Each structure stands twice: as structure tokens, then as C-alpha cells.
C-alpha positions in Angstrom: -45.3 -16.7 68.9 -46.5 -19.4 66.5 -46.8 -21.9 69.4 -48.6 -24.4 67.2 -46.7 -24.0 63.9 -46.9 -27.1 61.8 -49.4 -28.8 64.1 -52.9 -30.0 63.3 -55.9 -29.5 65.7 -59.4 -30.9 65.9 -61.9 -29.0 68.0 -65.5 -30.0 68.9 -68.4 -27.6 69.5 -66.5 -24.9 67.6 -69.4 -23.2 65.9 -70.7 -19.8 67.0 -68.9 -17.4 69.4 -68.0 -19.5 72.4 -64.9 -21.1 73.7 -64.6 -23.6 70.8 -64.6 -21.0 68.1 -62.2 -18.8 70.2 -59.9 -21.8 70.5 -60.0 -22.4 66.7 -59.1 -18.8 66.1 -56.2 -18.8 68.5 -54.9 -22.1 67.1 -55.0 -20.7 63.6 -53.2 -17.6 64.8 -50.5 -19.7 66.3 -49.8 -21.5 63.0 -52.0 -24.7 63.2 -54.2 -26.3 60.6 -57.6 -26.8 62.1 -60.7 -28.9 61.8 -63.7 -27.5 63.5 -66.7 -29.5 64.3 -70.2 -29.0 65.7 -73.7 -30.5 65.2 -75.1 -27.1 64.1 -74.1 -27.4 60.4 -75.2 -23.8 59.4 -73.3 -22.2 62.2 -70.3 -24.4 61.6 -70.2 -23.2 58.0 -70.5 -19.6 59.1 -67.7 -20.1 61.6 -65.4 -21.7 59.0 -66.0 -18.8 56.6 -65.3 -16.3 59.4 -61.9 -18.0 60.2 -60.9 -19.0 56.7 -58.6 -15.9 56.2 -56.4 -17.0 59.2 -55.2 -20.3 57.8 -56.3 -23.8 56.7 -59.6 -24.6 58.4 -62.0 -27.4 57.6 -65.5 -28.0 58.9 -66.9 -31.4 59.7 -70.3 -31.8 61.3 -70.5 -34.2 64.3 -72.8 -35.0 67.1 -70.6 -36.3 69.9 -73.4 -38.5 71.3 -73.3 -40.6 68.1 -70.3 -43.0 67.9 -70.4 -43.3 64.1 -70.3 -39.5 63.7 -67.3 -39.3 66.1 -65.5 -42.0 64.1 -66.3 -40.1 60.8 -64.9 -36.9 62.4 -61.6 -38.4 63.3 -61.2 -40.3 60.1 -62.0 -37.3 57.9 -59.9 -35.0 60.0 -56.9 -37.3 59.7 -57.5 -37.4 55.9 -57.6 -33.6 55.6 -54.8 -32.9 58.0 -52.5 -35.9 57.5 -52.3 -36.5 61.2 -53.9 -35.3 64.4 -51.5 -33.6 66.8 -54.1 -32.0 69.1 -57.7 -32.9 70.1 -59.7 -30.2 71.9 -62.8 -31.6 73.4 -65.1 -28.6 74.0 -68.5 -30.1 73.6 -70.7 -29.8 76.7 -74.3 -29.2 77.7 -75.5 -27.5 80.8 -78.7 -26.1 82.3 -80.2 -25.1 85.6 -82.5 -27.6 87.4 -82.9 -28.7 90.9 -82.2 -32.4 91.4 -85.6 -32.7 93.0 -87.3 -31.8 89.7 -84.7 -33.3 87.3 -85.9 -36.1 85.0 -83.8 -39.1 84.0 -83.8 -37.7 80.4 -82.4 -34.3 81.6 -79.7 -36.0 83.6 -78.8 -38.5 80.9 -78.7 -35.8 78.1 -76.2 -33.6 80.0 -74.0 -36.7 80.9 -74.1 -38.0 77.3 -72.9 -34.8 75.7 -70.5 -33.5 78.3 -68.9 -36.7 79.7 -69.7 -39.5 77.3 -69.0 -37.2 74.3 -65.6 -36.3 75.7 -64.9 -40.0 76.2 -65.9 -40.9 72.7 -63.8 -38.2 71.1 -60.8 -38.8 73.4 -60.9 -42.5 72.7 -61.1 -42.0 68.9 -58.3 -39.4 68.8 -56.0 -41.4 71.1 -56.2 -44.4 68.8 -54.7 -42.3 66.0 -52.2 -40.6 68.3 -51.0 -43.9 69.7 -50.2 -45.0 66.1 -48.3 -41.7 65.6 -46.4 -42.0 68.9 -47.3 -38.4 69.9 -50.2 -36.0 70.5 -52.0 -33.9 73.0 -55.6 -33.9 74.2 -57.2 -30.8 75.9 -60.5 -31.3 77.6 -62.9 -28.5 78.7 -63.9 -29.2 82.3 -65.3 -26.7 84.8 -64.6 -25.4 88.3 -68.1 -26.7 89.0 -66.5 -30.1 89.1 -64.9 -29.0 92.3 -67.5 -26.6 93.7 -71.1 -27.1 94.8 -73.7 -25.0 93.1 -77.5 -25.3 93.2 -79.3 -26.5 90.2 -76.1 -28.0 88.7 -76.0 -31.7 89.8 -76.0 -33.1 86.3 -73.5 -30.6 84.9 -71.2 -30.8 88.0 -71.2 -34.6 87.9 -70.4 -34.6 84.2 -67.5 -32.1 84.6 -66.1 -33.9 87.6 -66.2 -37.0 85.4 -64.2 -35.1 82.7 -61.6 -34.3 85.2 -61.2 -37.9 86.3 -61.3 -39.1 82.7 -58.5 -36.7 82.0 -56.3 -37.9 84.8 -56.8 -41.6 84.0 -56.5 -41.3 80.2 -53.2 -39.4 80.7 -51.8 -42.4 82.6 -53.0 -44.8 79.9 -51.1 -43.1 77.1 -48.1 -41.5 78.7 -45.9 -44.3 77.5 -46.8 -43.3 73.9 -45.6 -39.8 74.3 -49.2 -38.4 74.5 -50.4 -35.8 77.0 -54.0 -35.4 78.2 -54.9 -32.3 80.2 -58.0 -30.1 80.9 -59.0 -26.5 81.6 -61.6 -25.7 84.2 -63.2 -22.3 83.6 -65.3 -20.7 86.2 -67.5 -18.5 84.1 -66.8 -17.6 80.5 -69.6 -15.5 79.0 -71.0 -16.3 75.5 -74.4 -16.2 73.9 -75.3 -19.9 74.5 -74.7 -19.6 78.2 -77.2 -16.8 78.5 -79.8 -19.1 76.9 -79.4 -21.9 79.5 -78.6 -19.9 82.6 -80.8 -17.3 84.3 -79.6 -13.7 84.2 -79.7 -13.4 88.0 -77.4 -16.5 88.4 -74.9 -15.2 85.9 -74.8 -11.8 87.6 -74.3 -13.5 91.0 -71.5 -15.8 89.6 -69.7 -12.9 88.0 -69.8 -10.9 91.2 -67.9 -13.7 93.0 -65.0 -13.4 90.6 -61.9 -11.4 91.8 -62.1 -9.2 88.7 -65.9 -8.8 89.1 -66.6 -10.1 85.6 -66.8 -13.3 83.6 -63.9 -14.5 81.5 -63.9 -13.8 77.8 -63.9 -17.1 75.7 -60.4 -16.1 74.3 -59.0 -16.1 77.9 -59.9 -19.7 78.2 -58.7 -20.5 74.7 -55.3 -19.1 75.5 -54.8 -21.7 78.2 -56.0 -24.4 75.8 -53.4 -23.3 73.3 -50.7 -23.4 76.0 -51.7 -27.0 76.9 -51.8 -28.0 73.3 -48.3 -26.6 72.7 -44.8 -27.9 73.3 -44.5 -25.3 76.1 -46.6 -27.7 78.2 -44.4 -30.7 77.3 -44.1 -32.0 80.9 -47.8 -31.5 81.9 -50.1 -34.4 81.7 -53.1 -35.5 83.8 -53.5 -31.9 85.0 -56.7 -29.8 85.3 -55.8 -26.1 85.1 -58.3 -23.7 86.7 -59.0 -20.7 84.5 -60.7 -18.7 87.2 -60.1 -15.7 89.4 -61.7 -17.7 92.3 -59.9 -20.4 94.3 -61.6 -23.8 93.8 
């Protein structure tokens, strides 16, 4: 459909085979020029090489917990692309730990990547978009921001924060013609998730889904592409559940 023809997109945490790289692939397929970013430089380069045949794609390393690196990402992306039409904030960090045993460092690390990182990248991108008078931000939240789940206090708090950030940021920039929305996946299976979540919990979560399976990363990416496109021109401040469960 070429839903993003002529648009430029920046995506964080886009290395590997998760939601970020799936979103990059779909954006390229829909006609966008794309900057992918991740703090894993080797995997980032491999992902760029894998996507290069689909269209213009650039790779810029960035750790979203470091403000200088976030500024460098946005400045270099704007230089490569000419403008930034879409910012997809996909970076997040999870884990499974009871709050009883959770350390301050474990809590802070998840919040800094997942919530503060989304804030830093949103702020930087919005400054550019305000100057342009247009743009769209798509954040990756999670249904766990609505639902209670054991061992997920840090991640749930961070994702609930992403939802609130999305709604408030949307109001701050609506007058500039900029939209800010989020997706909230329930369970999207990819290799990194299996490293930080027990197999028993993943099986249990998948069994709760109406289709009896986890989502594929591309199924989340498709909704991100919709929110990034002009088909979602009247949506802002919304969190779209990408799930076969009711929140």
C-alpha cells in the first residue's frame, strides 16, 4: 500500500529479530527511509545489511540511557534523512523478579531504559518535529501497564509510565500538528524475550491468549506502521492494545 511513501522513520532497539527490526522492515516495505538504532553495534550492522535491499536504511548506535547519545542519534538521523517524520520508541528492558527480592539497581535499570529512554528520545524527536510543524511518535508500551502480573513490578511501572507519557506528550504537541500514540502488545515472541523470561511463564502467558499463541513481532509492527501513517491522522494520545486478551 506504500503507507509511508516519502516519509522518514527513526526506530530504537531495532537490531536483531524483535519488534524493532520487524518495524524497520515494514516501514521500508511501505516506502519509508529508515534509521535504525541500537546499543548492540554488531547486531545493528547485521540488521542493516539484512534490510538494505528493501530501501534506504542507515544504522546509528545509541544507548537510550545516555542523553548525549540520544542527541547524536536525532541530529545524525535528521542529517541523513533531511527530516524526521516518525519516531518509533521501541527500546525497553524487562525481567522477572519479585518485588520482595528486587534491588534498587534492578528497579532503576528497567525504569531508565524503558521509561526514561522513551522520554529522552521522544523529547529529542519532538523538538525537531515542532520546528517542522508535523510528525508522529509511536511508543512501545505493554498490556502489563494495565494488568497485574507477578514478578513484573518494575516493568509494569515503566510501561504504565510510557502510556501516561504518551497521553500527556500528545496534548503538549497537538497544536503543532504532531501525533503521539502507543501500542501495547500482550506477548510477542522473539529470542531476547526467551532470555529474560522463564519458559514456564511464557507458556502460561501464551495459553491465555485467545489464539493460544504469542504474537509474531510483525503483527505488532503492522500496528506501529498504521499509527505512523496518515491513515491514523486523527489519532493522538491513544494506546492501542495489540492483544487477543481484553486488558
